[in-house]
C-alpha positions as CSV (number, residue, x, y, z in Angstrom):
1,M,-8.1,6.8,19.2
2,A,-9.3,4.9,16.2
3,I,-10.0,1.2,16.3
4,P,-7.2,-0.6,14.4
5,N,-7.8,-2.8,11.4
6,Y,-6.5,-6.3,11.4
7,W,-4.7,-7.7,8.4
8,I,-3.5,-11.2,7.4
9,G,-0.7,-11.6,4.9
10,V,-0.5,-15.0,3.2
11,I,3.1,-15.6,2.2
12,S,5.8,-18.2,2.5
13,A,7.7,-18.6,5.8
14,D,10.9,-17.7,4.0
15,H,9.4,-14.3,2.9
16,V,8.1,-13.7,6.5
17,K,11.7,-14.1,7.8
18,V,13.0,-11.6,5.3
19,A,10.2,-9.1,6.1
20,V,10.8,-9.4,9.9
21,T,14.5,-9.0,9.5
22,E,14.1,-6.0,7.3
23,G,11.4,-4.5,9.5
24,V,8.9,-4.3,6.7
25,C,5.4,-5.6,6.1
26,A,5.4,-7.8,3.0
27,F,2.2,-8.9,1.2
28,S,0.2,-8.5,-1.9
29,H,3.3,-8.8,-4.2
30,G,4.2,-5.2,-3.2
31,K,1.1,-3.7,-4.8
32,E,0.8,-0.1,-3.6
33,T,-3.0,-0.1,-3.6
34,A,-3.0,-2.8,-0.9
35,V,-0.3,-1.0,1.2
36,E,-2.2,2.3,1.0
37,K,-5.0,0.8,3.0
38,L,-2.8,0.3,6.0
39,S,-3.0,2.9,8.8
40,A,-0.8,3.7,11.8
41,G,-1.7,1.3,14.6
42,D,-3.2,-1.4,12.4
43,R,-2.3,-5.0,13.4
44,F,-0.8,-7.5,11.0
45,I,-0.1,-11.2,11.1
46,Y,1.3,-13.7,8.7
47,Y,-0.1,-17.1,7.7
48,S,2.5,-19.3,5.9
49,P,1.0,-22.4,4.4
50,K,4.4,-23.2,2.8
51,T,8.1,-22.8,3.9
52,G,9.2,-21.6,0.5
53,I,7.8,-20.5,-2.9
54,N,8.2,-23.9,-4.5
């Protein structure tokens, strides 16, 4: 089994709640090039320096 990569998504807490509710991984403004780097079994955490966008 491959060793998983670890990723940190920096987005607002409001966006984290939406992503968790929807069961998706949200980061990098939806850029496909970033998402294409993810592999099955990778680990992902969020860091939210703000509650909302503003």
